[in-house]
DORO-429668 format. One record per residue: residue number from 1; chain; x, y, z of N, C-alpha, C in turn. Coordinates in pm, 1 decimal. Atoms other than C-alpha are relative to their C-alpha. Layout:
BEGIN
R,NUM,A,X,Y,Z,X,Y,Z,X,Y,Z $
...
# end
This chain:
BEGIN
R,1,A,138.0,-63.2,-82.9,14039.0,4039.9,12944.8,-98.5,-48.4,-169.8 $
R,2,A,87.6,23.5,65.0,13734.9,3934.2,12790.6,-90.8,137.4,-64.9 $
R,3,A,64.0,-91.5,24.2,13498.9,4119.3,12577.5,-109.8,73.5,66.3 $
R,4,A,80.7,-103.4,-130.6,13239.8,4202.3,12834.2,100.5,127.2,74.9 $
R,5,A,-117.0,-79.5,-88.8,13530.4,4345.6,13065.8,53.4,152.6,-71.2 $
R,6,A,-24.7,-152.5,69.0,13672.3,4574.3,12776.5,-127.0,78.1,-32.8 $
R,7,A,101.5,-51.1,-3.5,13344.2,4680.5,12714.9,-51.4,110.0,97.8 $
R,8,A,20.6,-93.6,-71.2,13239.6,4774.7,13042.3,127.9,156.6,45.8 $
R,9,A,-136.0,-55.0,-43.1,13624.3,4923.2,13122.4,-1.8,111.8,-80.5 $
R,10,A,45.3,-35.4,46.6,13495.0,5103.2,12810.7,-28.2,166.8,100.5 $
R,11,A,76.0,-113.2,-41.7,13237.9,5289.6,12941.9,-1.2,72.5,125.5 $
R,12,A,-67.8,-44.0,-149.1,13372.4,5360.7,13299.4,106.2,108.5,-42.8 $
R,13,A,-83.6,-115.9,18.3,13669.8,5535.5,13136.3,-57.0,133.4,-57.5 $
R,14,A,135.3,-112.5,97.9,13399.3,5729.2,12910.6,-51.8,136.7,99.1 $
R,15,A,87.0,-117.7,-110.8,13184.0,5853.9,13198.4,83.3,57.8,118.7 $
R,16,A,-60.1,-20.1,-96.2,13436.5,5885.5,13429.6,37.6,175.8,-9.2 $
R,17,A,-35.1,-137.2,-0.2,13469.5,6302.3,13517.8,159.2,31.2,-59.9 $
R,18,A,-121.7,29.6,40.1,13769.1,6420.3,13347.4,4.0,137.8,-79.3 $
R,19,A,-15.5,-171.3,51.3,13907.5,6772.3,13147.7,-90.2,-26.3,-139.5 $
R,20,A,113.7,-50.8,127.8,13681.1,6672.4,12814.2,-143.4,5.5,133.3 $
R,21,A,141.7,-22.5,-54.0,13376.2,6639.0,13035.6,-5.2,126.9,30.6 $
R,22,A,-16.7,-141.5,-52.6,13438.3,6972.4,13210.4,-0.8,81.5,-124.8 $
R,23,A,40.4,-111.4,107.3,13473.1,7143.4,12851.3,-84.2,-43.2,-110.0 $
R,24,A,139.3,-19.4,60.5,13189.1,6995.4,12718.2,-114.6,77.2,44.7 $
R,25,A,97.6,-84.0,-72.5,13005.6,7132.9,12988.0,27.4,122.0,11.4 $
R,26,A,-46.3,-81.8,9.2,13186.3,7420.8,12980.7,-54.9,93.7,-144.2 $
R,27,A,57.1,-4.0,90.3,13067.6,7471.7,12614.1,-113.3,24.1,-9.4 $
R,28,A,171.3,10.6,45.6,12702.5,7375.8,12585.8,-13.5,97.3,139.0 $
R,29,A,94.8,-52.2,-101.9,12624.2,7567.2,12911.1,41.5,160.5,-28.3 $
R,30,A,-33.6,-113.5,-1.8,12809.4,7899.3,12787.6,-29.8,66.3,-159.5 $
R,31,A,21.5,-33.2,127.5,12779.1,7887.4,12388.2,-142.5,-84.8,-27.1 $
R,32,A,78.7,56.4,43.2,12483.4,7632.7,12345.2,-8.3,-162.0,-54.6 $
R,33,A,38.2,191.7,84.4,12371.9,7276.9,12203.7,99.4,-40.3,-71.0 $
R,34,A,-81.0,35.8,148.8,12536.9,7301.2,11852.1,158.6,25.6,92.0 $
R,35,A,-119.1,18.8,-34.2,12871.4,7390.3,12051.8,60.0,-119.3,58.8 $
R,36,A,-24.5,106.1,-107.9,12889.8,7114.0,12322.9,-10.8,-123.6,-103.8 $
R,37,A,19.2,132.8,132.6,12773.9,6883.8,12005.5,104.5,16.5,-97.9 $
R,38,A,-156.7,-2.3,59.7,13102.5,6976.5,11788.5,98.3,-46.3,99.7 $
R,39,A,-118.8,23.6,-119.3,13306.0,6970.7,12130.1,18.2,-129.3,5.4 $
R,40,A,23.6,180.3,-50.5,13199.6,6592.2,12159.3,50.4,-60.4,-153.8 $
R,41,A,-93.8,30.4,105.9,13277.6,6570.9,11798.0,171.3,-23.0,-17.1 $
R,42,A,-121.9,13.0,49.8,13610.0,6697.2,11776.3,82.5,-97.1,118.3 $
R,43,A,24.9,145.2,-87.0,13646.7,6405.9,12105.3,82.5,-85.5,-79.6 $
R,44,A,-13.9,171.4,41.5,13613.8,6132.0,11932.5,70.2,-5.9,-166.6 $
R,45,A,-123.1,-10.6,132.1,13809.7,6241.7,11605.6,108.8,-6.0,49.3 $
R,46,A,-89.5,95.8,-51.7,14089.4,6238.8,11845.8,-6.4,-130.7,79.3 $
R,47,A,-26.2,159.7,-12.7,14012.8,5908.8,11973.4,71.1,-98.1,-90.7 $
R,48,A,-23.2,26.9,97.6,14051.9,5840.0,11625.7,127.8,-22.8,-21.9 $
R,49,A,-138.8,32.4,48.7,14387.4,5931.4,11610.0,85.2,-65.2,118.8 $
R,50,A,-42.4,87.2,-142.5,14458.4,5741.2,11986.9,35.0,-121.8,-47.2 $
R,51,A,-11.1,122.9,56.9,14365.1,5442.0,11800.6,73.7,-10.2,-143.5 $
R,52,A,-45.0,17.6,123.7,14507.9,5487.8,11482.8,173.4,-34.5,41.7 $
R,53,A,-144.1,-3.9,-46.0,14883.5,5537.2,11652.8,21.7,-155.8,102.2 $
R,54,A,-11.5,169.0,-52.9,14821.0,5247.8,11887.6,-11.4,-96.6,-66.4 $
R,55,A,-36.7,121.3,69.8,14764.8,5011.4,11644.5,106.7,-6.2,-62.7 $
R,56,A,-110.6,-40.2,85.3,15060.2,5139.7,11463.9,128.7,-14.2,109.9 $
R,57,A,-81.4,4.9,-146.9,15250.5,5108.2,11818.1,73.2,89.9,15.2 $
R,58,A,-107.8,-130.4,-67.9,15382.7,5486.8,11823.0,-47.3,-11.0,155.4 $
R,59,A,32.2,-56.8,-108.2,15188.6,5504.7,12119.8,101.7,-65.4,110.7 $
R,60,A,-97.3,37.9,-110.9,15438.3,5283.3,12300.4,104.8,51.4,-20.9 $
R,61,A,-150.4,-57.8,-43.6,15744.2,5416.2,12196.0,-16.4,128.0,-1.7 $
R,62,A,-35.5,-112.2,-85.0,15643.6,5737.9,12316.9,-19.7,34.6,82.7 $
R,63,A,7.9,66.4,-117.0,15559.4,5591.2,12624.6,127.0,-14.8,44.9 $
R,64,A,-163.7,70.1,-74.9,15918.3,5451.6,12654.1,97.0,118.7,-64.0 $
R,65,A,-105.3,-77.2,23.1,16084.6,5788.7,12502.5,-45.6,114.5,131.9 $
R,66,A,64.7,-78.7,-124.8,16081.4,6029.3,12822.6,-25.9,136.5,-26.1 $
R,67,A,51.4,-148.2,55.3,16113.2,6373.3,12648.0,-90.0,-0.1,-94.5 $
R,68,A,115.5,3.9,28.0,15876.3,6283.0,12430.3,-106.5,-1.2,12.9 $
R,69,A,63.1,0.2,-80.8,15656.8,6178.3,12645.1,-11.8,117.2,78.3 $
R,70,A,14.2,-176.6,-95.3,15720.7,6513.6,12850.2,-68.2,85.9,-79.3 $
R,71,A,59.5,-189.1,104.5,15656.2,6734.2,12529.0,-167.6,-5.6,-12.0 $
R,72,A,138.6,-5.1,72.3,15332.7,6566.8,12453.2,-137.3,14.9,187.8 $
R,73,A,106.8,-33.7,-162.3,15229.8,6575.2,12871.7,-17.4,163.2,14.0 $
R,74,A,-45.6,-161.7,-42.2,15359.8,6995.0,12894.6,-137.6,39.5,-110.2 $
R,75,A,141.0,-96.1,122.9,15140.9,7083.3,12567.3,-133.5,-35.7,29.3 $
R,76,A,139.0,17.7,-60.6,14838.8,6887.7,12699.4,-56.0,124.3,117.9 $
R,77,A,59.5,-115.8,-102.7,14876.9,7095.4,13059.8,-33.9,145.8,-50.2 $
R,78,A,8.3,-121.1,16.9,14965.7,7396.2,12908.9,-155.2,39.3,-117.0 $
R,79,A,89.2,-40.7,76.1,14640.6,7382.3,12674.5,-89.9,-34.2,98.1 $
R,80,A,108.6,-39.7,-120.1,14419.4,7284.4,12961.0,-39.2,110.9,78.5 $
R,81,A,-2.8,-120.5,-101.7,14531.6,7554.5,13176.1,-36.0,138.1,-59.2 $
R,82,A,17.3,-129.5,80.1,14486.1,7811.5,12872.4,-147.1,23.1,-41.5 $
R,83,A,189.8,16.2,-46.5,14089.8,7684.8,12852.9,-77.0,51.5,122.9 $
R,84,A,36.0,-65.6,-113.6,14081.7,7749.4,13201.7,-3.4,121.2,29.3 $
R,85,A,-53.2,-92.8,-50.9,14216.0,8032.4,13253.0,-117.8,91.5,-112.2 $
R,86,A,61.1,-45.5,88.9,14048.6,8183.1,12937.6,-166.2,13.3,28.3 $
R,87,A,121.7,12.9,-52.5,13697.8,8036.5,13092.4,-8.7,108.0,100.5 $
R,88,A,35.4,-103.2,-133.3,13726.7,8239.3,13398.0,20.3,130.9,0.5 $
R,89,A,13.5,-218.2,-35.2,13829.6,8596.5,13287.6,-36.2,26.7,-103.0 $
R,90,A,41.1,-22.3,89.9,13753.9,8581.4,12976.2,-152.3,23.3,-62.1 $
R,91,A,148.9,-5.5,43.7,13410.6,8447.6,12885.3,-82.9,68.3,27.6 $
R,92,A,67.5,-93.2,-1.0,13084.6,8635.4,12895.3,-94.2,-106.3,69.7 $
R,93,A,56.8,109.9,-60.7,12902.1,8408.8,13179.0,-181.8,90.2,-26.3 $
R,94,A,98.9,27.4,-23.2,12625.6,8609.0,13160.8,-119.6,-37.5,-147.7 $
R,95,A,86.9,64.8,116.0,12528.9,8519.4,12780.0,-76.1,-107.1,28.7 $
R,96,A,93.1,128.3,62.1,12251.2,8291.1,12725.4,37.8,-85.8,-76.9 $
R,97,A,-4.8,152.8,49.9,12278.1,7943.7,12608.1,-81.1,37.2,-157.7 $
R,98,A,90.7,3.2,107.3,11967.2,8034.4,12359.4,50.3,93.2,-41.4 $
R,99,A,-73.7,-116.9,50.5,12123.8,8361.1,12272.9,122.5,-54.2,-120.3 $
R,100,A,-79.3,22.5,60.9,12438.1,8219.8,12185.2,32.5,-93.2,-111.6 $
R,101,A,2.0,115.9,147.6,12330.8,7927.1,11939.3,-79.5,89.7,-74.9 $
R,102,A,83.4,-64.8,85.7,12133.4,8181.1,11773.9,69.5,57.7,-94.5 $
R,103,A,-134.7,-87.7,56.3,12472.0,8371.7,11626.4,51.8,-141.5,-64.6 $
R,104,A,-97.4,100.8,123.2,12686.4,8208.3,11371.3,115.2,-50.2,105.5 $
R,105,A,-125.5,44.0,-80.4,12917.3,7983.7,11583.2,119.4,-70.8,-101.3 $
R,106,A,-111.8,31.6,88.0,13233.2,7911.0,11438.3,41.8,-185.2,18.0 $
R,107,A,-13.7,165.5,-20.5,13207.3,7516.2,11406.4,176.7,-11.9,48.2 $
R,108,A,-79.5,107.1,-0.2,13580.8,7449.9,11378.3,48.4,55.2,121.6 $
R,109,A,-67.6,-4.1,-165.9,13681.5,7638.4,11721.1,-45.5,-68.0,107.2 $
R,110,A,62.8,127.7,-102.6,13473.2,7351.1,11924.7,38.7,-81.6,-19.6 $
R,111,A,-38.3,115.9,96.2,13568.1,7111.1,11694.8,101.6,-28.0,110.8 $
R,112,A,-109.5,-22.3,-84.1,13931.1,7213.1,11810.3,45.2,-19.5,143.9 $
R,113,A,-6.5,-5.1,-121.2,13901.0,7268.7,12149.1,-37.0,-159.0,42.7 $
R,114,A,12.7,130.4,-2.3,13730.5,6884.0,12183.4,170.0,-87.4,-49.8 $
R,115,A,-92.0,72.1,38.3,14012.7,6770.2,11957.7,133.0,4.5,64.8 $
R,116,A,-106.2,-41.7,-74.9,14318.5,6942.5,12112.7,-19.4,-73.4,133.2 $
R,117,A,42.4,33.4,-180.3,14178.4,6875.5,12490.4,15.5,-184.3,-0.8 $
R,118,A,4.5,132.9,-11.1,14156.8,6481.0,12438.5,132.3,-51.5,-125.4 $
R,119,A,-111.7,23.9,2.6,14440.1,6436.6,12177.1,122.7,12.8,68.9 $
R,120,A,-100.6,-53.4,-111.3,14684.4,6596.1,12421.1,45.6,-41.5,98.6 $
R,121,A,-15.0,24.7,-147.5,14651.1,6399.2,12696.5,24.8,-133.0,-23.3 $
R,122,A,-134.9,94.3,-10.9,14925.3,6146.6,12761.4,-103.0,-131.0,101.5 $
R,123,A,19.4,83.9,-114.8,14685.2,5974.4,13013.3,-104.4,-92.2,-84.6 $
R,124,A,65.1,107.0,139.4,14414.5,5839.0,12687.7,97.8,-56.6,-80.1 $
R,125,A,-133.7,79.3,73.3,14734.1,5759.9,12506.2,59.6,-132.6,37.7 $
R,126,A,-75.7,121.2,-62.1,14881.3,5511.2,12745.7,-203.4,-92.6,53.7 $
R,127,A,85.1,68.5,42.1,14517.5,5385.8,12786.4,-4.7,-52.5,-90.6 $
R,128,A,-3.4,85.7,165.5,14462.1,5274.6,12431.0,96.8,-84.1,20.3 $
R,129,A,-108.2,101.2,17.2,14789.8,5137.6,12480.9,12.3,-127.5,44.7 $
R,130,A,68.7,132.1,-84.4,14678.9,4913.4,12745.5,-87.5,-85.3,-19.3 $
R,131,A,143.1,81.4,38.3,14365.6,4800.4,12605.3,64.3,-43.7,-127.4 $
R,132,A,-73.5,71.2,105.1,14541.5,4738.1,12276.2,101.2,-93.7,5.3 $
R,133,A,-146.5,79.2,-20.0,14819.4,4558.3,12410.9,-53.1,-147.2,27.4 $
R,134,A,54.7,127.7,-14.6,14574.4,4313.6,12503.6,-77.5,-74.4,-91.7 $
R,135,A,76.2,98.1,118.7,14379.0,4225.8,12232.1,81.4,-23.2,-143.9 $
R,136,A,-74.0,-7.2,115.4,14633.5,4287.5,11932.4,89.0,-128.6,4.9 $
R,137,A,-48.7,144.5,-4.8,14785.4,3963.4,11847.2,36.9,-2.9,-166.7 $
R,138,A,-52.0,13.1,215.7,14938.9,3846.5,11451.8,-106.5,-87.7,-45.9 $
R,139,A,98.6,73.0,100.6,14641.6,3646.8,11397.5,-87.6,126.8,-104.6 $
R,140,A,116.9,-92.1,50.0,14360.1,3829.7,11152.1,-80.7,46.5,78.9 $
R,141,A,108.9,-55.4,-41.4,14092.1,3792.3,11379.7,45.2,118.1,147.3 $
R,142,A,-44.1,-70.1,-148.6,14267.7,3973.8,11669.9,28.5,169.3,-96.7 $
R,143,A,30.8,-130.0,64.1,14263.0,4301.3,11398.4,-110.6,19.2,-19.7 $
R,144,A,121.8,38.5,9.0,13938.9,4231.6,11339.6,-72.3,88.5,104.4 $
R,145,A,55.9,-38.3,-127.0,13878.1,4277.3,11689.0,43.9,160.8,69.3 $
R,146,A,-50.2,-128.1,-57.4,14099.1,4597.2,11769.4,-90.3,67.5,-74.6 $
R,147,A,46.5,-100.5,91.3,13893.0,4775.5,11479.8,-129.2,20.6,12.0 $
R,148,A,124.0,15.5,-47.4,13573.9,4663.8,11608.2,6.2,122.6,157.9 $
R,149,A,-10.1,-51.2,-112.5,13694.6,4770.0,11953.2,-12.8,161.7,-8.4 $
R,150,A,28.7,-146.2,-11.3,13777.3,5094.8,11835.0,-81.3,109.4,-45.4 $
R,151,A,170.9,-138.5,82.8,13460.9,5210.9,11670.5,-60.9,-26.4,97.7 $
R,152,A,62.2,-22.9,-104.8,13305.0,5114.5,11957.7,57.5,144.9,137.9 $
R,153,A,-90.0,-86.1,-80.6,13554.3,5336.7,12163.4,-32.3,142.8,-84.1 $
R,154,A,38.0,-124.0,73.3,13477.8,5602.3,11931.0,-171.1,41.0,35.4 $
R,155,A,112.0,-6.9,-9.7,13126.0,5578.2,11905.8,-60.1,19.8,148.4 $
R,156,A,24.5,-8.7,-95.6,13100.9,5571.9,12264.5,32.9,139.9,77.1 $
R,157,A,-76.8,-187.5,-7.4,13297.3,5931.9,12293.8,-149.0,30.0,-21.9 $
R,158,A,83.5,-107.7,76.6,13073.9,6067.0,12081.6,-168.8,-3.9,52.6 $
R,159,A,116.3,-14.9,-57.7,12726.8,5946.1,12220.6,-0.6,32.2,137.1 $
R,160,A,39.7,-111.5,-131.9,12769.4,6032.5,12586.3,97.5,139.7,8.8 $
R,161,A,-50.9,-152.0,-33.7,12943.9,6374.1,12565.2,-114.8,55.8,-97.6 $
R,162,A,81.0,-73.0,40.8,12672.6,6449.5,12307.7,-113.5,2.5,88.3 $
R,163,A,88.8,37.1,-128.6,12394.4,6313.3,12575.3,33.3,165.2,90.6 $
R,164,A,-45.6,-154.9,-85.9,12617.6,6582.0,12801.2,-54.3,106.2,-85.8 $
R,165,A,46.1,-149.1,92.5,12571.7,6865.5,12585.8,-181.7,-13.6,-24.1 $
R,166,A,139.2,-5.2,59.3,12223.3,6791.4,12479.7,-104.6,-9.6,185.7 $
R,167,A,88.5,-28.5,-117.8,12110.3,6735.9,12867.5,-2.4,113.7,52.9 $
R,168,A,9.6,-123.7,-102.4,12280.4,7048.3,13003.6,-0.5,134.8,-63.4 $
R,169,A,76.5,-52.8,67.1,12086.0,7221.1,12698.1,-83.6,-9.6,6.0 $
R,170,A,210.4,43.4,-19.4,11735.3,7130.3,12774.2,-52.1,90.2,76.6 $
R,171,A,82.2,-107.7,-36.2,11470.0,7381.9,12870.7,-0.5,-59.2,144.7 $
R,172,A,51.0,-1.2,-74.8,11430.1,7194.8,13189.6,117.0,46.1,130.5 $
R,173,A,-125.3,8.7,-55.5,11822.7,7237.2,13333.3,-1.0,179.9,-36.8 $
R,174,A,-40.6,-157.2,17.4,11864.1,7578.1,13158.0,-86.7,91.1,85.0 $
R,175,A,50.9,-62.7,-108.3,11633.5,7735.8,13353.6,15.5,17.3,161.7 $
R,176,A,-44.8,27.8,-145.6,11766.8,7577.0,13674.7,140.6,66.7,-25.7 $
R,177,A,-122.9,-19.0,10.8,12100.5,7680.7,13555.3,91.4,133.4,21.6 $
R,178,A,-44.6,-125.0,56.1,12082.1,8032.7,13448.9,32.8,109.5,109.0 $
R,179,A,-50.8,-124.9,-145.4,12124.7,8220.2,13830.3,102.2,-58.9,4.9 $
R,180,A,-135.5,49.9,-48.3,12431.1,7990.4,13861.2,102.3,-20.3,-84.7 $
R,181,A,-82.7,-27.8,69.3,12574.2,8020.4,13540.1,111.8,43.7,36.2 $
R,182,A,-123.6,-90.3,-4.4,12857.9,8253.2,13637.3,82.5,-103.2,78.2 $
R,183,A,-68.3,97.6,-116.5,12943.5,8014.6,13932.0,48.8,-121.0,-63.9 $
R,184,A,-44.1,100.8,49.6,12917.2,7740.0,13706.6,115.7,-12.0,-88.0 $
R,185,A,-118.6,-24.5,95.4,13170.6,7869.9,13450.2,140.0,31.1,64.3 $
R,186,A,-157.6,-23.0,-84.9,13452.3,7951.1,13724.7,24.3,-107.2,62.3 $
R,187,A,-32.9,149.0,-50.9,13405.1,7592.3,13845.8,81.4,-72.4,-103.6 $
R,188,A,-40.9,72.2,78.0,13465.3,7460.5,13506.5,98.2,55.2,-30.2 $
R,189,A,-114.9,-51.6,29.2,13714.5,7726.1,13449.0,148.2,-33.2,109.4 $
R,190,A,-80.8,20.8,-68.0,13913.7,7637.1,13720.0,40.2,-151.1,18.9 $
R,191,A,-47.7,152.3,28.6,13874.4,7227.7,13680.6,113.4,24.5,-84.1 $
R,192,A,-59.8,-21.6,169.0,14031.5,7318.0,13349.1,136.0,-13.4,69.1 $
R,193,A,-159.1,-13.3,-41.0,14344.0,7430.9,13552.2,61.4,-78.0,59.1 $
R,194,A,-40.5,54.3,-114.4,14344.4,7204.7,13818.3,57.3,-90.8,-74.5 $
R,195,A,-138.4,149.5,90.4,14378.8,6887.8,13573.7,84.4,56.4,-63.7 $
R,196,A,-157.0,-36.5,88.4,14670.3,7104.8,13309.7,55.4,-44.9,173.9 $
R,197,A,-155.2,-5.3,-115.9,14866.0,7165.9,13672.0,-22.9,-174.4,77.4 $
R,198,A,2.9,106.1,-24.3,14778.4,6800.3,13762.6,92.9,-101.1,-108.1 $
R,199,A,-77.9,34.5,42.8,14886.3,6674.2,13482.5,166.5,28.6,-76.1 $
R,200,A,-140.8,-55.2,7.6,15207.8,6879.7,13457.4,94.3,-57.5,106.6 $
R,201,A,-103.5,48.2,-92.6,15323.4,6797.8,13769.3,-8.3,-166.1,58.4 $
R,202,A,41.5,197.5,-68.2,15204.9,6375.2,13842.8,144.2,-8.1,-117.0 $
R,203,A,-114.0,57.6,104.9,15537.0,6222.7,13689.9,-22.8,-102.7,-54.1 $
# end
């Protein structure tokens, strides 16, 4: 696979709607820009973990070990369902994002949510396994290419999800989304539950 194809594949994977996108959207709408950006940073940190164990070959071992793979899959599923139910039942949809951003935000909470949402996703693990199997070889130049591609993917995730957080907390969109925030909050929560359920039942 050539470098341009790999770069384009990375872009398509990052911008495709998934649990990460829904989580960043939910936190941005309900808790403000800082929460959304911290969630994005957590996702990028998780990508570093995926890249690290992919280079070491651990992701291949996990994918070939049925019980370990199922453990990762069910843990990720349970966490997404937990976040979704929490969003639907316990969040405060009337809370204005601007008011939320003025309060002291526990940064580690949103970092942890973004990190766990991504790091427990076995689909992400298998994606990096498949990509890195295309570029890793015994020669030194391939290792340099692998590291560069890893840095590219980390930056790509961070920039995209930070952009999502900034877009949906802009004054333009905030004014238009304020009246439907309750509905959007429930949609995001339902989406997370759906992603978690599909992850659990998919063979």
